[in-house]
N, C-alpha and C positions, 0 to 999 in steps of 0.2 A: 106840818107833821103828819105822817101817815102811820097808822097803827094796825097791828095784828096782835091782839092781847096775848101776853102781857108785854110785848115789845113795841116801842114807839121809835120810828125812824125820823131823825131830824136832818133835813137837807140844809146845809150851811152855805156860806159864801164860796167855799171851795167845792171840790168835786167829790170828796169823800163822805161817806155816810157816818153819822153818829147815832148809836142806838142807846135808848134808855130802857132798861128792864125794870118794870114796875113790880115791886114786891114790898115787903115790910121795910127793907132797906133798898134804896135805889142803886142800880148798877149801871155804869156807862161802859159801853164797848166802843172805843176810839173817841176822839175829842174834836176832830176837824182842825181847821187852821186856827191860828191864834185869835182872830176876831170872832170866831164862832162861839167862843166861851160865853159871851153874853147871851147869844141866841139860845144856847143849850140851857142856861139858867132860866131864861124866859119860858122855854118849853117845859121845864120842870114845874114852874109855877102854874102854867096852864093845866097841868095835871092835878092841881090843888095841893102840891107838895112844896117843900122848901129845898133850896140847894143844900142845906144842912142834912137832908135825908139821903144825899148821895154818899154812900159809904165805900164804894169800890170803883176804881177806874181800870179797865182792862185794855191794854194797848196791843193791837195786832202787829204793829211794826213802827219803826221810828220816823217814817216820812211825814213831812209837815202837814199833809192833808189828813193825817190820822192821829198824830201825836202833838200837833202844833198848839192845840188848846189845853194840853194837859197841865202845864204849869199854872195857868190862870185858874183852871177849874180845881186844881188841888188847893190853891189859895182860897177859892170861894167856898169849898165844901169840906176841906180837911180829910178828903177820902184817901184811902190806901191805893197806891199806884202799883200795877202789876205789868210785867212785860217779860217775854222770853229772854233768857240771860244773854244770848248772843247779840241782842240789840240794846241791852241795858246801858252799856257804856256810851253809845251814841245818843241815847235819850238824855242821859245825865251830863253829857258834854265832856266826859273823860277821854273820849276818842272821837275822831272825825272820819267820815267816809262820804264820798260823793253820792248824790242821789240821782244824778242824770248821767247817762252813758251815751256815747256817739253811735247809737244803734237805732235803726228805724227812723221814720220821718221826724217824730217829735224829738228824739234824742239828738239827731243831727242839727235840727233847727235850734234847739236850746244851746248846743255847744258853740254856736256862733256868737253868743253873748254870755260867756262864762261868768262874768262878774254879776250880771243881773240874775242869771240862773242860780248862782250860789246864794244871793241875797233872798230870792223868793223861796228857796227851799230850806232856809235856816230854821231850825227848831228851837224855841226857848227851852232851856234845860230844866229838868225836873228830876228829883230823886226817885228812883225806882225802889219802892219799899220791899217788893217781893220779886226778885229775879226768878223766873220759872224754868223748869226743865220739861223735856218731852215726856208726856204720859202722866205728868203730875196732875193731881186733882185739887183744885182750889176749893177751900172750905167756904164757898159762897153759894147761896141758893140751893143748898143740899148737895153741892158738888158740881164743879165745872171742869171738864177735862181739857188739858192743854195738848195740842198737836203741833209740834215743831214742823214748820213747812218752809225751809230755807230756799233761797234762790232769788226771790224778789228783793229781799234784804237777808243778811245772815241770820237774823233772829225772827223772821216772819213766823207768825203762829195763827192757828185757828183755835176756836173755843167751842166745845160741844157741851150743851146742857142736857144730859140724858133724861132727866125727869120730865122734860117737856119736848124732847126730840128737836131741839133748836140748835142749829149749827151756824156759827159766825165765821166766815172764811177770810175776812180782811181782803187783801189783794191777791191771795193765793188763787182764788177763783172769783171772778167778777161777773156781773150780769149786764152785758152790753146789748141794748135793744132786745131784751128778753132772750138772750142767747149766751149761755155760759161760756166764758173765754178765759184765757190766760191773762196775766197782767201785761201792761205795756212794756215792750222790750227795752225802750230807751230809759225806763226807770228801774230796770231789774239788773242787779249786780251780776247775776249768773242765770241767764234766761233758760238754758238747758236744765239746770238744777231746779229752777222754778217750775218748769213743765213736769219734771219728775215728781216734785212735791205735790203739784196739783193732781197728778194721776194717783199718787198715794192717798191723798185725802179723799178723792172721789171714790177710790176703791174701798176705803174704810167704811164709807157711808152709803154706797150705792145699794147695798142690801140691808141696810139698817132702816129703821123707821125714823126718817127725818121729816118732821111735820112742817118745818119752816127753815129755809136757808136764807141767811142774812149776809149778803156780800158787801165788800168794802165800797163798791160802786154799783149803782143800778138798783132796780126794784127788788123787793122781796121775791122769793120763790116759794109759794105756798101750795101749789098744785103739783103733785107727782114729782116731788123733789128727788126721790130716789131714782126714778126713771130718767129725769133730766141729767143726773150725775152719771148714770150708765151711758147715755148717749154722748155725754162730754168725753168720757173715757174712750169710747169708740173713735171719736174724732181725733183724740190725742194719739191713738195707736197708728193713725194714718199720716202723722207728721213726717 
């Protein structure tokens, strides 16, 4: 577990990051794959807290490496589950949508074994207590802003905590080898729209005071986050 107070990053068995925000009530941003739920609870205990202290679970999107542990963690903690409303139906199991597309090396490779790919990307269903809208402010930690960033999934979202200048980007913007990038094309339902969303989010915060950027994959960005976002936008403009 790596930490930049008050955020703790749990690296689970999958590739997605799980974040524990430590305050009077604990907040999770994403939950990893299903088997990560036990690891997350153990990480909470290492902070000297109880899983019962987890009051809120914020999901950036429905993919299994981000929402896969939500059902088990909801059962373990009794927390309220939040997700952008366009992904809520997929998280709850009311509707189904594929997670892998025949684009890029990973997408083409996964499409050769569709049954296995479907099984590995299946997400245990959990009720979304609070479907969220773009621009909504969640009454958690003094207010967390929702930024709808569709393209990777229909309801992908970023969360900004203005009181601390902390931005959680999910897979809208990831940090690959300390290099801000777009999500993987083979896992994005509309890659062009995902790029537009990433540009929009980077534009919103390139001139804001972002003290800490917490991506869905890869390390924290704690130094010059605003400048890193500006450089990212310049690269996107050359696509």
